[in-house]
C-alpha positions as CSV (number, residue, x, y, z in Angstrom):
1,M,1.0,0.8,-5.8
2,N,1.9,0.8,-9.4
3,T,0.1,2.1,-12.5
4,E,-1.5,-1.3,-13.2
5,D,-3.0,-1.3,-9.7
6,I,-4.5,2.1,-10.2
7,R,-5.7,1.3,-13.7
8,T,-7.5,-1.9,-12.8
9,R,-8.9,-1.0,-9.3
10,Q,-12.6,-0.2,-9.1
11,W,-12.6,3.2,-7.4
12,S,-15.9,4.4,-5.8
13,E,-17.1,7.9,-6.5
14,A,-16.3,8.9,-2.9
15,E,-12.7,7.6,-3.3
16,K,-12.3,9.5,-6.6
17,R,-13.6,12.7,-5.1
18,A,-11.3,12.3,-2.0
19,V,-8.2,11.7,-4.1
20,R,-9.1,14.7,-6.3
21,E,-9.6,16.9,-3.3
22,A,-6.3,15.8,-1.7
23,A,-4.4,16.4,-5.0
24,K,-5.9,19.8,-5.3
25,A,-5.0,20.7,-1.7
26,R,-1.4,19.5,-2.2
27,A,-1.1,21.5,-5.5
28,E,-2.2,24.6,-3.5
29,G,0.4,23.9,-0.8
30,R,-2.1,23.1,1.9
31,D,-2.8,20.0,3.9
32,L,-6.3,18.7,4.4
33,P,-7.5,17.7,7.9
34,E,-6.8,14.0,8.7
35,E,-10.5,13.1,8.5
36,E,-10.6,14.3,4.9
37,Y,-8.3,11.4,3.9
38,E,-10.5,8.7,5.5
39,D,-12.2,7.9,2.1
40,I,-8.8,7.2,0.5
41,P,-8.0,3.5,0.8
42,R,-4.8,2.5,2.7
43,L,-2.1,0.8,0.8
44,T,-1.4,-2.8,1.5
45,E,2.0,-4.0,2.7
46,E,2.5,-5.6,-0.7
47,Q,1.8,-2.3,-2.5
48,L,4.1,-0.4,-0.2
49,N,6.9,-2.9,-0.8
50,R,6.6,-2.4,-4.6
51,M,6.7,1.3,-4.5
52,V,9.6,3.2,-6.0
53,R,10.7,6.7,-4.9
54,F,10.3,9.4,-7.5
55,R,12.9,12.1,-7.6
56,D,13.9,15.1,-9.7
57,I,16.3,13.6,-12.1
58,P,17.8,14.9,-15.3
59,K,16.6,13.4,-18.6
60,K,17.8,9.9,-19.0
61,V,20.5,9.1,-21.6
62,P,19.8,6.1,-23.9
63,V,22.4,3.4,-23.7
64,S,22.8,-0.2,-24.8
65,V,23.6,-2.8,-22.2
66,R,24.1,-6.5,-22.2
67,L,22.5,-8.4,-19.3
68,D,22.7,-12.0,-18.1
69,P,19.5,-13.6,-19.3
70,R,18.7,-14.7,-15.7
71,V,18.9,-11.1,-14.6
72,L,16.6,-9.9,-17.4
73,D,14.1,-12.7,-16.6
74,W,14.1,-11.7,-13.0
75,L,13.6,-8.0,-13.8
76,R,10.8,-8.8,-16.2
77,S,9.2,-11.2,-13.6
78,K,8.6,-8.1,-11.4
79,G,6.2,-6.7,-14.0
80,E,6.0,-3.6,-16.2
81,G,8.9,-1.2,-16.0
82,H,11.8,-3.5,-15.9
83,L,14.1,-1.0,-17.7
84,T,13.2,1.7,-15.2
85,R,13.9,-0.8,-12.4
86,I,17.5,-1.2,-13.7
87,N,18.0,2.5,-13.3
88,D,16.4,2.6,-9.9
89,I,18.6,-0.3,-8.7
90,L,21.8,1.3,-9.9
91,F,20.8,4.7,-8.6
92,N,20.1,3.3,-5.1
93,L,23.5,1.5,-5.2
94,M,25.2,4.7,-6.2
95,E,23.5,6.6,-3.4
96,A,24.5,4.0,-0.8
97,E,28.1,4.0,-2.0
98,R,28.3,7.8,-1.8
99,N,26.8,7.7,1.7
100,L,29.3,5.2,2.9
101,A,32.1,7.2,1.3
102,S,30.9,10.4,3.0
103,G,30.4,8.7,6.4
104,R,26.6,8.9,6.4
105,K,24.3,6.0,6.9
């Protein structure tokens, strides 16, 4: 699910209330019983496939980079956040390479 999905979705009052309760519980370090999450809509396969992992990262450093126009078109075709997507792709590649070097999978 991306920001645009959240922004354009028509949330019911029950869904809004359930999400607020779940967020409050998480912030307090407690889990709600499973039935408390029933009003929160499940993500579709498409939404799950488009998700990116958030992580604690240091502040990004501005750089200038030259890209093949086909690469840039492809990144832009995926929607908003194409510059962040470049960082995520490179970060995941870096992690994979480090894991291979250290013998982890």
